[in-house]
C-alpha positions in Angstrom: 80.2 84.1 12.3 81.2 87.6 13.5 82.9 86.1 16.8 85.0 83.8 14.7 86.3 86.7 12.5 87.0 88.8 15.6 89.0 85.8 17.3 91.1 85.2 14.2 91.6 89.0 13.6 92.8 89.1 17.3 95.2 86.2 17.0 97.1 87.0 14.0 100.4 88.8 13.4 100.3 92.4 14.0 101.6 94.9 11.2 104.6 95.5 13.5 105.3 92.0 14.2 105.3 90.9 10.4 108.3 91.3 8.3 108.2 93.7 5.2 107.8 91.7 2.0 110.7 90.6 0.4 112.9 90.8 3.8 115.4 87.9 4.1 116.9 89.3 7.4 117.0 86.2 9.8 115.1 87.1 13.0 117.5 87.5 16.0 118.1 84.3 18.1 116.1 84.1 21.4 118.3 83.9 24.4 117.0 81.9 27.5 117.5 83.6 30.6 119.5 82.0 33.1 117.5 79.8 35.9 116.7 81.8 39.1 116.6 80.5 42.4 118.3 80.4 45.7 120.9 77.7 45.0 124.0 78.4 42.8 124.0 76.2 39.7 126.8 73.4 39.9 130.1 73.8 38.0 129.4 71.8 34.7 133.3 71.0 34.7 135.0 68.9 35.7 132.6 66.0 36.4 134.9 64.1 38.2 137.2 64.8 41.3 140.3 62.7 42.7 140.0 62.0 46.4 143.3 63.5 47.1 144.2 66.2 48.0 141.4 66.4 50.6 140.9 70.0 50.5 140.4 70.1 46.7 137.8 67.3 47.2 135.8 69.2 49.8 135.7 72.4 47.8 134.7 70.3 44.6 131.8 68.6 46.7 130.8 71.9 48.1 130.7 73.5 44.7 129.1 70.6 43.1 127.3 68.5 45.5 124.5 70.7 46.7 123.7 72.3 50.1 122.8 70.8 53.4 119.2 71.6 52.5 116.9 69.3 50.8 116.8 69.9 47.1 117.8 68.9 43.7 121.4 68.8 44.0 123.3 66.6 41.5 123.6 62.8 42.4 127.2 61.8 43.0 128.9 58.3 42.7 131.2 57.9 45.5 133.9 55.4 46.5 133.4 54.9 50.2 135.3 52.6 52.6 133.0 51.4 55.4 133.8 49.4 58.8 131.3 47.3 60.9 131.5 46.1 64.0 132.7 42.6 64.7 129.2 41.1 64.4 128.6 43.0 61.3 125.5 44.4 63.0 126.2 48.0 62.3 128.3 50.5 60.3 130.9 52.0 62.8 132.5 54.2 60.3 132.8 55.6 56.9 135.5 57.4 55.0 135.8 59.1 51.3 139.4 58.9 50.8 140.8 60.4 54.1 137.5 62.3 54.8 135.6 61.0 57.6 131.7 60.9 56.5 128.4 60.3 57.9 125.9 58.3 55.8 122.1 59.2 55.9 120.5 56.0 54.4 117.1 57.0 55.1 116.2 57.4 51.5 117.1 53.6 51.0 114.4 50.9 51.1 116.7 48.3 52.5 119.4 49.8 55.2 122.9 50.3 54.0 124.2 48.3 56.9 122.0 45.3 55.6 123.3 45.7 51.9 126.9 46.3 53.1 126.6 43.0 55.5 125.8 40.8 52.6 129.0 41.6 50.8 131.4 42.1 54.0 133.7 39.3 54.5 133.7 38.2 58.3 136.9 39.2 59.9 137.7 41.9 57.2 138.8 45.4 58.3 136.8 47.1 56.0 134.9 47.2 52.7 135.2 49.6 49.8 131.9 50.5 48.2 130.3 52.7 45.3 127.3 54.4 46.8 125.3 57.2 45.0 123.9 60.1 46.9 124.0 63.8 47.5 126.7 65.8 49.4 125.0 67.8 52.1 128.1 69.4 53.6 130.3 68.9 56.5 130.9 65.4 55.6 127.5 64.3 55.4 126.2 61.9 52.4 122.5 61.3 51.8 122.8 58.1 50.2 120.3 57.1 47.4 121.8 54.1 45.9 124.1 51.2 46.9 125.9 50.7 43.8 128.0 47.5 44.7 131.6 46.7 45.9 134.6 48.3 44.4 136.2 45.8 42.2 139.9 44.7 42.9 141.1 46.1 39.5 139.2 49.5 40.1 141.3 52.3 41.7 138.1 53.8 43.1 140.1 56.9 43.5 137.6 59.6 42.2 134.1 61.1 42.8 131.8 61.8 40.0 128.5 63.4 39.0 126.1 60.8 37.9 124.4 61.7 34.4 120.6 62.3 34.8 
């Protein structure tokens, strides 16, 4: 019995913590401390960026797309133009607007070239597709999802942060 009283006496409010009787002053709001860590937080605005001009696009990607290291960079939805060899056996190039990019599809269960091959029209010079992934700097994109072919009526002229 004495143990229960000791525990309840220790867990209650201290005299200095309790407001005086009749005090109606609201308690001060608690302020969350900003997250700490090595990576800078992404710029919350804007969540989309046009493909042109290229310098502004690269600056936005570098600011909002993450770092070359693996980590929790935001997922981006990117309109990429892909070219394949004549036999459609491999991807020979990819561009994001006028920016040449390299695509790392190691996070996909099915290779990106196989997904693109299914949609690629034989003899076509290129195919415009939506991919989702993380910007790793210096033109490198880690692809996490093939989101489909860009529709003919879709301009596909911007990059956006995918809401999580």
